[in-house]
N, C-alpha and C positions, 0 to 999 in steps of 0.2 A: 506538414511537419514530418520529420524523419520517422519512418516506421508506423505511420498512422493512416488508416483507411476508414472512410465513412461510408456506411451502407444504409439505405432507406429500406425499412422492413414493411412497407405498405403491403397490405394483403396478407400479412402473417397473423391476423387476428381470427379467432373463432369463438364459438359460444361455450366458453368454459374450459376448453382443453386445447393445447397447442397442436397445430397441424404437423403431422409426422415429417413431411418434406421440409418444413421450415426449421424444425429442430435439427434434422439431419444436416441441413445446409449450414446452420449455425455451428454445429459440432465440427463439421469438416473444416470450416473456416478457422476454427480454433487451433488447428494443427500448425506447429511451428513452421514446417516447411512450406505451407500453403499461404502464409501471411505475406502481405505485399508491402515492400518498402518503397516509399516515394523516391523518385530520382531527383526531385527538387528539394534541396536542403538549404534553408535560410542561413545567412552568416551567423556563426556562433552556435549553430544547432548540430553540427556534424560530430558524430561519435563513431569510433571504429566499428562497433557492433551495437546498433540501436535496438531498443526494446521494440518488439513487434506488437502492433496494437490495431485492432479493428473496433470501430464504434458503429453500432447499428441503432437506428432511430425507429420510433413507433413500435417498440417491442412490449407486448403486454406482460404484466407481472407474472402471469402463469407460465409464460415461455421462459422467463428468467429462472423461476423455480425448477422448471423441467430440465433446463440445461445444467443447473447445479447438480441435479440428481443423476443426469447422464454422465457428467464428469466424474462423479464419485469422489474418492479420496486422492486422486492424482493431483499433483501440485500445480499443473498448468492445463489450460490457461487460467489465469486469475480473472475472476469475473466481477465486475462492478455494475451497479444499476442506479439510475436516477431519473425519475419522471419519464420513463419510456425509452431512455437512452441506455443501451447496454454495451459495456466495453469488455472485450476479450483481450488480454495482454499476456504475452510471453516475455518475461524479463531476460535481458541480456546477461552475459557472464559478468560484466562490470557492475551492473545493477545489483546482482546477487552478492557480489563481493562487498560492495559498499554497505548494503543492509546488514550483512553478517558481521562486518567489522564494527559498525555502530552498535549492534545488539550485544556483541561480546564485550565491548567496552562499557556499555551500560551495566551489564552484569558484573563486570570487574569492579566498577564503582560501588555497586550495591554490596558486594562481598566485603570490600575494604571498609565500608561505612556501617556495616551491620544492618542493612535494610533488607527485609524479606520481600522477595518478588519472584514471580514465575513467568517465563516467556510462553506465549501461546501462538507464535508464528503468524501465519496468514489465516487466522480465525475468521470464518465467514460471519460477518455481522449484517443482519438484515431485518427489516420490519416493513411488512406490507402496507399498513396504513400510512406510513411515512414515504412510501414509494422510493426507498433507498436501500442499497446493499453495497457492501465494500469488503475487500480483503486486504488488510494492511500488509506491508512488508514484514513488520514485526510488531507485536503488542504485548503488554504486560499487565498483570494484576499485581498490585503492590499492597503489602500487608499480609496479615495472617488469614484473612477471609478470602479464600480462593473460589468461592461458590457463586460469585456475582456473574451476571449475564452480559456485562459490558466492561471492557478493559479500562484501566485507569489511564493508560498511555498507548497511543498508536503511533507508529513511525512509518513514514513514506519516503522513499528515495525518488527524487525527480532526476532521471537520467536522460529521458527523451520526452520532450514536451508533447502536449496534446491529451485528448481523452476527456472524460467527464469531470465535473467539479467535485472532486473527492472531499474537499473541506466542507462543502454543503451537505454531502452525504453523511459525513461524521457528525455535523451539527444536528441533523435530524435524528441521528441515532444516539445523541447525547453522550458522546465520548468526551470525558472531561479535558483531555489534553492530547494534542496532535503535534508531532514534529515533522517538518519537511526538510530533508537534507537536499541541498542543491549547491553546486559549484563550491564544494568544500566547506559549507557552513550549514548550521541547523537553525531554522526559524521555528519558534515556539508559539503555538496557538492554544490559549487557555479559555475554556468555556465559562462565560459569566453572564447571567441573566439571559440565557438562551442564545447568545452570540459569542463568536470567538474574538478574543483580543490578543494582539501580538504582544508577547512579553519578552523581556531580555533574558529571563531565567525560567527554569522549570518550576512549576508549582508542586508537582508530585514528587520531584527529587530535588528538594531545596539544597543549595550548596554545591550542586553539580556545575562545574565550569565547562560550558559547552565548547568554548573556543579551545580549551586545553584538550578535551576529548577528541575534537576533530583534528588536532595537530598530529595525532598518531595514526591517522587513516592511510597514510602513504607508506607505512612499513611493509616490507616484502611479504611477511606472513602475519597471520593474526596472532600467533604466539609472540612474535617480536613486538607487535603493538600492545598486547596485554602486559608483557613484562616491562616495557618502557612506561606505560601508563601507570602501572602499579608502583613503580619506583618513583614517579612524579607525585602520586598521591601520598606516598609515605615520606617524601622528602620535605 
């Protein structure tokens, strides 16, 4: 897949603490300029600037935690983990544009409809016993209670395919609702009885017309998109 590299981390295990050379190698691979883009791109997968992604396998949870600590508060790479597979991803310019437009329009809808919510960006969600960790493109706590440990809504932009099964990671972390934007449309997954179900509409933002929201994502600036969407909501 475009922008995806798979690495086997055999030999990177130790008795309780990560090997320094393994962590150093993983950190260096995370740098944008050192990530490798595959030259073989399947039909329909080409994008002008693909997300850069490395997936390493056989990575202990302790190494994942150590890499998060080494990265600190820097925004990249985004790091996800599931059952020993660790993904390092540097989003492309278009990826970041799309997630920002979707987020700003969600906030516009909330403002117009009097819904209290707060964005928490790429909040690192992780739980060792579930062997899962993920950092959404955008996420929200909805309502007056902003002290909860799990967002009500997580949003993922699928710009370049590949990587770990993030929906499974979200399921293990019990995130109530996940949106995946892909090819100009948003697919909604709502958690029910421990499994995600595809829904036509959002459960946490009832009344939100997702098709209408997506119709403004092609505007030249986010302010153009917000103004046009606000006019549509008021009209």
